[in-house]
C-alpha positions as CSV (number, residue, x, y, z in Angstrom):
1,M,-0.2,0.0,0.2
2,G,3.0,2.3,0.4
3,D,4.2,1.8,-2.9
4,Y,1.1,2.6,-4.3
5,M,0.7,5.9,-2.5
6,V,4.4,6.9,-3.3
7,A,3.7,6.1,-6.9
8,W,0.4,7.9,-7.0
9,W,2.3,11.0,-5.4
10,Q,5.1,11.1,-7.9
11,Q,2.7,11.0,-10.7
12,L,0.8,14.3,-9.4
13,A,1.7,17.7,-10.9
14,Q,3.5,20.5,-8.7
15,R,0.4,22.7,-8.6
16,E,-1.6,19.4,-7.5
17,K,0.8,18.5,-4.7
18,I,0.6,22.1,-3.3
19,V,-3.0,22.1,-3.3
20,L,-3.4,18.7,-1.5
21,G,-0.5,20.1,0.9
22,V,-2.5,23.2,1.6
23,G,-5.7,21.2,2.0
24,G,-4.2,18.8,4.3
25,G,-2.7,21.3,6.4
26,L,-5.8,23.3,6.7
27,L,-7.6,19.9,7.5
28,L,-5.3,19.2,10.3
29,L,-5.7,23.0,11.8
30,M,-9.5,22.6,11.5
31,G,-9.4,19.2,13.3
32,W,-6.9,20.6,16.0
33,Y,-9.3,23.6,16.3
34,F,-12.5,21.3,16.7
35,V,-11.0,18.8,18.7
36,W,-9.0,20.7,21.0
37,L,-9.2,24.5,20.7
38,E,-12.7,24.9,20.5
39,P,-13.8,22.8,23.7
40,L,-11.1,24.4,25.7
41,Q,-12.5,28.1,24.9
42,K,-16.0,27.1,25.7
43,R,-14.9,25.2,28.9
44,T,-12.7,28.6,29.8
45,A,-15.9,30.9,29.1
46,Q,-18.2,28.6,31.2
47,L,-15.5,28.6,34.3
48,Q,-15.2,32.8,34.0
49,Q,-19.1,32.9,33.9
50,N,-19.1,30.6,37.1
51,T,-16.3,32.7,38.6
52,A,-18.4,35.8,38.0
53,A,-21.6,34.1,39.8
54,R,-19.4,32.9,42.6
55,Q,-17.8,36.3,43.4
56,T,-21.3,37.6,43.2
57,Q,-22.5,35.1,45.8
58,L,-19.3,35.8,48.0
59,A,-19.9,39.3,47.9
60,E,-23.5,38.7,49.0
61,M,-22.3,36.5,52.0
62,K,-19.9,39.0,53.1
63,A,-22.5,41.6,53.3
64,M,-24.6,39.2,55.2
65,A,-21.9,37.9,57.4
66,A,-21.2,41.8,58.2
67,T,-25.2,42.6,58.9
68,I,-24.8,39.2,61.1
69,N,-21.9,40.4,63.0
70,E,-23.4,43.8,63.3
71,F,-26.4,42.4,65.4
72,H,-24.4,39.4,66.8
73,G,-23.8,41.7,69.8
74,I,-27.4,42.7,70.1
75,L,-28.8,39.1,69.7
76,A,-26.3,37.5,71.9
77,P,-27.3,36.7,75.2
78,L,-25.4,39.0,77.7
79,S,-23.5,37.5,81.0
80,V,-24.8,38.2,84.5
81,A,-22.3,40.7,84.9
82,E,-23.1,42.5,81.5
83,I,-27.1,42.7,82.4
84,L,-26.2,44.0,85.9
85,A,-23.9,46.7,84.5
86,Q,-26.7,47.5,81.8
87,H,-29.2,48.1,84.5
88,E,-26.8,50.1,86.6
89,V,-27.2,47.6,89.5
90,S,-24.1,47.2,92.1
91,A,-23.8,43.2,93.4
92,Q,-21.2,41.7,95.8
93,P,-20.0,38.1,95.5
94,L,-22.0,35.3,97.4
95,A,-20.0,34.7,100.8
96,D,-20.0,31.1,100.2
97,G,-17.4,31.4,97.3
98,S,-20.0,30.2,94.6
99,R,-20.4,31.9,91.1
100,G,-23.4,34.0,92.2
101,V,-23.8,37.5,93.2
102,Q,-26.4,39.5,95.6
103,T,-27.5,42.8,94.5
104,A,-27.8,45.9,96.8
105,P,-31.8,46.6,97.6
106,L,-33.7,47.5,94.8
107,S,-37.3,48.8,94.0
108,I,-40.2,46.8,92.9
109,T,-39.8,48.2,89.5
110,Q,-36.1,47.5,89.3
111,A,-36.6,43.9,90.5
112,K,-39.2,43.2,88.1
113,T,-37.1,44.6,85.1
114,L,-33.8,42.7,86.2
115,L,-35.9,39.5,86.8
116,L,-37.0,39.7,83.0
117,A,-33.5,40.3,81.9
118,L,-31.6,37.5,84.0
119,A,-34.3,34.8,83.2
120,P,-32.5,33.2,80.3
121,V,-28.9,33.3,81.9
122,A,-29.3,32.9,85.5
123,V,-31.4,31.3,88.2
124,V,-32.6,34.2,90.6
125,S,-34.0,34.1,94.1
126,M,-35.4,37.2,95.6
127,E,-35.9,38.0,99.4
128,I,-37.9,41.1,101.0
129,V,-35.9,43.5,103.0
130,D,-37.9,45.6,105.5
131,A,-38.3,49.3,104.5
132,E,-36.9,50.7,108.0
133,A,-33.8,48.1,107.8
134,V,-32.9,49.0,104.2
135,E,-30.0,51.0,105.3
136,G,-28.4,48.5,107.5
137,V,-29.8,45.3,105.6
138,E,-29.7,43.1,108.9
139,A,-33.3,42.1,108.6
140,V,-33.5,40.1,105.4
141,G,-36.0,37.6,105.1
142,N,-39.5,37.1,103.7
143,N,-41.0,39.5,106.1
144,P,-43.4,37.1,108.0
145,A,-45.5,40.0,109.5
146,G,-46.6,41.2,106.1
147,N,-46.3,44.9,107.3
148,N,-44.2,47.1,105.4
149,S,-44.4,44.7,102.4
150,V,-42.9,45.7,99.0
151,E,-46.0,47.4,97.9
152,H,-45.8,49.7,100.8
153,G,-42.0,50.7,100.6
154,G,-40.0,47.7,101.0
155,K,-37.0,46.7,99.0
156,I,-36.1,43.5,97.1
157,I,-32.7,41.7,97.1
158,L,-31.8,39.5,94.3
159,T,-29.5,36.7,94.5
160,V,-28.2,35.5,91.0
161,I,-26.5,32.6,90.2
162,A,-25.3,32.2,86.8
163,N,-26.5,29.0,84.7
164,A,-23.7,26.8,83.7
165,N,-23.3,27.0,80.0
């Protein structure tokens, strides 16, 4: 078969050999383009579109993250110390050395507000303090006599023990 091709090529005129050479070269270039280059270009364009879409998504996610971080401080539960500081309530550590604190005497309104704020993060107990003894805080108890109760000028002391998280 090889001899037949060589004989056929030799019988061709010079112009025919040039036309066949140029045509074969063009055919090889077209084959290379359609088999290799065009799929590569299509894939590159696809990847560029995907990259642009991903960059847009990334920018949106960064914006969302910034918004979330902005509100994180507002939405995150505060610690007992932060809540007490926010409500401008002074407190002393408990004498038994536990992680709890005891507030200074509070009005009923202050105590209600503080109880609502502390409920998610602490266990709170309260004691009624006799109105006359608020200065010395010696008479701490449930006020069994019923006189000078909170409605009549008594004060409340809250004992706060933080939840273990």
